[in-house]
C-alpha positions in Angstrom: 13.3 -1.4 -1.1 10.6 -1.6 1.6 7.0 -1.1 0.5 3.9 -0.6 2.5 0.2 -0.4 1.7 -2.6 1.4 3.5 -5.9 -0.1 2.4 -6.1 -3.8 1.5 -9.6 -3.7 0.0 -10.9 -3.8 -3.6 -8.3 -1.6 -5.4 -5.5 -2.4 -3.0 -5.9 -6.2 -3.2 -9.2 -8.1 -3.3 -9.8 -7.7 -7.0 -6.9 -10.1 -7.5 -9.3 -12.9 -6.8 -11.8 -11.9 -9.5 -11.4 -14.5 -12.3 -12.7 -12.1 -14.9 -9.9 -9.6 -14.5 -6.5 -9.6 -16.2 -3.7 -10.0 -13.7 -2.2 -8.1 -12.1 -5.2 -5.8 -11.5 -4.5 -4.2 -8.1 -1.6 -2.4 -6.5 -0.6 -5.5 -4.5 -0.8 -7.7 -7.6 1.5 -5.3 -9.6 4.0 -5.1 -6.7 4.0 -8.9 -6.2 4.7 -9.3 -10.0 7.8 -7.1 -9.6 8.9 -9.2 -6.6 8.5 -12.5 -8.5 10.6 -11.0 -11.3 13.4 -10.5 -8.9 13.3 -6.8 -8.1 14.7 -6.0 -4.6 11.4 -5.2 -3.0 10.1 -6.5 0.3 6.8 -6.0 2.0 7.0 -3.9 5.2 3.5 -3.1 6.5 0.0 -4.0 5.5 -2.6 -1.7 7.0 -6.4 -1.9 7.0 -9.1 -1.2 9.5 -10.4 -4.7 8.8 -7.9 -7.1 10.3 -9.2 -10.0 8.3 -8.2 -8.2 5.0 -4.6 -7.9 6.2 -4.6 -11.6 7.2 -5.9 -12.7 3.8 -3.3 -10.5 2.1 -0.4 -11.8 4.2 -1.5 -15.4 3.4 -1.7 -14.5 -0.3 1.8 -12.9 -0.3 3.3 -15.9 1.5 1.7 -18.4 -0.9 3.3 -16.5 -3.7 6.6 -16.5 -1.9 6.3 -20.3 -1.3 6.0 -20.9 -5.1 9.5 -19.3 -5.4 10.8 -21.4 -2.5 11.3 -18.4 -0.3 11.0 -18.5 3.5 7.7 -17.2 5.0 7.9 -13.5 5.1 7.5 -11.5 8.3 5.2 -8.7 7.4 3.9 -6.2 10.0 0.1 -5.7 10.0 -1.7 -2.8 11.7 -5.0 -1.0 11.8 -3.3 2.4 12.3 -1.9 4.2 9.3 0.4 6.2 11.6 2.3 3.0 12.4 3.1 2.6 8.7 4.0 6.2 8.2 6.4 6.4 11.2 8.3 3.4 9.8 9.1 5.5 6.8 8.8 2.9 4.0 10.7 3.6 0.8 7.3 3.4 -1.1 3.9 4.0 0.4 0.8 3.0 -1.5 -2.4 4.6 -0.3 -5.5 2.7 -1.4 -7.8 3.4 1.5 -11.2 5.0 1.4 -11.4 8.1 -0.7 -12.3 10.4 2.2 -9.0 9.5 3.9 -6.6 10.1 1.0 -5.8 13.7 1.9 -5.3 13.0 5.6 -3.0 10.0 5.1 -1.1 11.7 2.2 -0.5 14.8 4.3 0.7 12.8 7.3 3.1 10.8 5.0 4.5 14.0 3.4 5.0 15.7 6.8 6.9 12.6 8.0 9.2 12.6 4.9 7.9 9.6 3.1 9.5 10.3 -0.2 7.6 8.0 -2.6 3.9 7.9 -2.3 1.4 6.3 -4.7 -2.2 7.6 -4.0 -5.3 6.2 -5.4 -7.5 8.8 -7.1 -8.9 11.3 -6.2 -6.0 12.5 -4.0 -8.1 15.2 -2.5 -11.7 16.4 -2.4 -11.1 20.1 -2.6 -8.8 22.8 -4.1 -7.8 23.8 -0.6 -6.6 20.3 0.3 -4.8 20.0 -3.1 -3.1 23.4 -2.5 -1.9 22.2 0.9 -0.4 19.0 -0.5 1.2 21.0 -3.3 3.0 23.3 -0.8 4.2 20.2 1.2 5.5 18.6 -2.0 7.5 21.8 -2.8 9.4 21.3 0.5 
């Protein structure tokens, strides 16, 4: 199963380095835990406007893989969420800024990404929620 994440910030990843939090405490941490337990999941894309965040995340993922004596993973990184959506991952995690949730979720649904995990709130209006509901019905 190919999994991608859009948004590698606080909720997506960076809270994993907070020593006061139980682990896993982010979307990436939870996914990486499943991978280390042997589930057939592989990272496909990491996406964030801040390139340094995707670099840090890729390093973190590869360090976790090295502990399990796995080869270095080839993960695609991008600043453009459309690159991720067009690759049609099996699971897409949207942990980007709140004001982009609707736009990214709508684009993913229109491009037939079938499994989408969206950080809350998904939309900021009833109208946007109604649009996503209609897309989901298709």
